[in-house]
C-alpha positions in Angstrom: 26.7 -31.1 18.4 28.9 -33.7 20.8 29.7 -35.5 17.3 31.5 -32.4 16.0 33.6 -31.2 19.4 34.6 -34.9 19.4 35.8 -34.7 15.9 37.3 -31.5 16.1 39.1 -32.4 19.4 40.4 -36.0 17.4 41.5 -33.6 13.9 43.3 -30.8 16.7 45.0 -34.2 18.5 46.2 -36.0 15.0 47.5 -32.0 14.3 49.3 -31.9 17.2 51.3 -35.7 17.1 51.7 -34.9 13.7 53.8 -31.4 14.6 55.5 -33.2 16.9 56.5 -36.4 15.1 57.7 -33.4 12.6 60.2 -31.6 14.9 61.1 -34.9 16.0 62.4 -36.4 12.3 63.3 -32.4 11.5 66.0 -32.8 14.7 67.1 -36.4 13.4 67.3 -34.8 9.8 69.7 -32.4 11.4 71.8 -34.6 13.7 72.1 -37.0 10.8 73.6 -34.1 8.3 76.1 -33.4 11.4 77.2 -36.9 11.0 77.4 -36.9 7.4 79.4 -33.6 7.6 81.8 -35.0 9.9 82.4 -38.0 8.0 83.3 -36.5 5.1 85.6 -34.3 7.1 87.3 -37.2 8.3 87.7 -38.2 5.3 88.9 -35.4 3.7 91.6 -35.8 6.6 92.4 -39.6 5.7 93.0 -38.8 2.3 95.0 -35.9 3.5 97.4 -38.0 5.8 97.4 -40.8 2.6 98.9 -38.3 -0.3 101.4 -37.5 2.5 102.6 -40.7 3.5 102.8 -41.9 -0.1 104.8 -38.9 -0.9 107.2 -39.8 2.4 107.0 -43.4 0.9 108.3 -42.1 -2.3 110.8 -40.1 -1.0 112.1 -42.8 1.3 111.7 -45.0 -1.7 114.0 -42.4 -3.6 116.3 -42.5 -0.8 117.3 -46.0 -0.4 117.8 -46.5 -4.2 120.4 -43.2 -3.9 122.2 -45.4 -0.5 125.5 -45.4 -0.7 126.4 -49.0 1.3 129.5 -51.0 1.0 131.2 -48.7 -1.0 128.9 -49.3 -4.0 129.6 -45.4 -5.1 129.7 -46.9 -8.7 126.8 -48.6 -8.3 125.0 -45.5 -7.4 126.3 -43.3 -9.8 125.2 -45.2 -12.6 121.9 -45.7 -11.2 121.8 -41.5 -11.0 123.1 -41.1 -14.4 120.3 -43.8 -15.6 117.6 -41.7 -13.7 119.2 -38.7 -15.8 119.1 -40.2 -19.0 115.4 -41.2 -18.7 114.9 -37.5 -17.4 115.9 -36.1 -20.7 114.3 -38.9 -22.7 111.0 -37.6 -21.2 112.2 -34.2 -21.8 112.6 -34.5 -25.5 109.2 -36.3 -25.9 107.6 -33.8 -24.5 109.4 -31.4 -26.2 108.9 -33.2 -29.3 104.8 -32.6 -29.1 
């Protein structure tokens, strides 16, 4: 009888240890999922900032192309006319399809 009681006690002790390990692992898993979610949201935020920065850069680049300095009105008008021609070509190509 003593051997059976000792085996049962050992078994119940092991089961309790496994339950505690399971709870610890489950808690760690939840923490890891929270970290992944936090990183995902940070990545989305950074991607949005990158898109906004690229849009700002393109706007600044366009403004720089159109900047009139040192009486360069004629050059600026030519650049604008060329841009308009390019846009018209694109529209024509798209409308032909």
